[in-house]
C-alpha positions in Angstrom: -10.6 9.5 10.6 -14.0 10.9 9.0 -12.4 14.3 8.5 -9.3 12.5 6.6 -11.8 10.6 4.5 -13.8 13.8 3.8 -10.5 15.8 3.0 -9.6 13.1 0.3 -13.0 13.3 -1.2 -13.1 17.1 -1.1 -9.7 17.3 -2.8 -11.0 15.0 -5.5 -14.1 16.8 -6.1 -12.2 20.2 -6.3 -10.4 18.8 -9.4 -13.8 18.5 -11.3 -13.9 14.8 -11.3 -17.6 13.7 -11.1 -17.2 10.0 -10.7 -17.9 8.0 -7.5 -15.1 8.4 -4.8 -14.9 7.1 -1.2 -12.2 8.5 1.0 -12.4 5.5 3.2 -12.1 3.1 0.3 -9.0 5.0 -0.9 -7.4 4.9 2.5 -8.2 1.2 3.0 -6.8 0.3 -0.4 -3.6 2.2 0.2 -3.1 0.6 3.7 -3.4 -2.8 2.1 -0.9 -1.9 -0.7 1.6 -0.5 1.8 1.6 -3.4 4.0 5.2 -4.8 4.5 6.7 -2.2 2.1 9.9 -0.6 3.0 10.1 3.2 3.7 10.4 5.3 0.8 8.4 6.9 -2.2 6.0 4.9 -4.3 3.4 5.2 -7.0 0.5 2.7 -6.8 -2.1 2.6 -9.5 -5.6 1.1 -9.0 -7.7 0.2 -12.0 -11.4 1.0 -11.3 -12.9 0.3 -14.7 -11.6 -0.3 -18.2 -11.5 3.4 -18.6 -10.6 4.8 -15.2 -7.6 4.3 -12.9 -6.3 6.1 -9.9 -2.6 6.8 -9.3 -1.6 7.4 -5.7 1.8 9.1 -4.8 2.7 8.1 -1.3 5.8 8.4 0.9 6.0 5.7 3.6 7.6 6.2 6.8 8.4 3.8 9.6 5.1 4.2 11.3 2.8 6.2 9.0 2.5 7.3 5.3 1.7 10.5 3.5 -0.6 10.6 0.5 0.7 13.5 -1.4 -1.3 13.3 -4.6 -3.9 11.5 -6.4 -4.1 11.5 -10.2 -7.4 10.1 -11.7 -7.1 9.0 -15.4 -10.6 9.0 -17.0 -11.3 8.8 -20.7 -8.2 10.6 -21.8 -8.5 13.3 -19.0 -6.2 13.6 -15.9 -7.7 15.0 -12.7 -4.8 15.9 -10.1 -5.6 16.3 -6.5 -2.8 17.6 -4.5 -3.0 16.4 -0.9 0.0 17.9 0.7 
């Protein structure tokens, strides 16, 4: 799992976003959000501060999920990390 967490962090860093990120925290937050959700495509938003929120684009399947992209909205700038 550490490789997966690191891949999330690397993808975000490659966008130029310099704020704090934790691949494990993102993964855990997504797992909490998708619990009991039906299979399908979802967009989840997570407010980090008054000026920063993360937008997760996720496809949920029967026994797994795919995090396809993360958009970080920070002070009027959007950082897009494509994870597919």
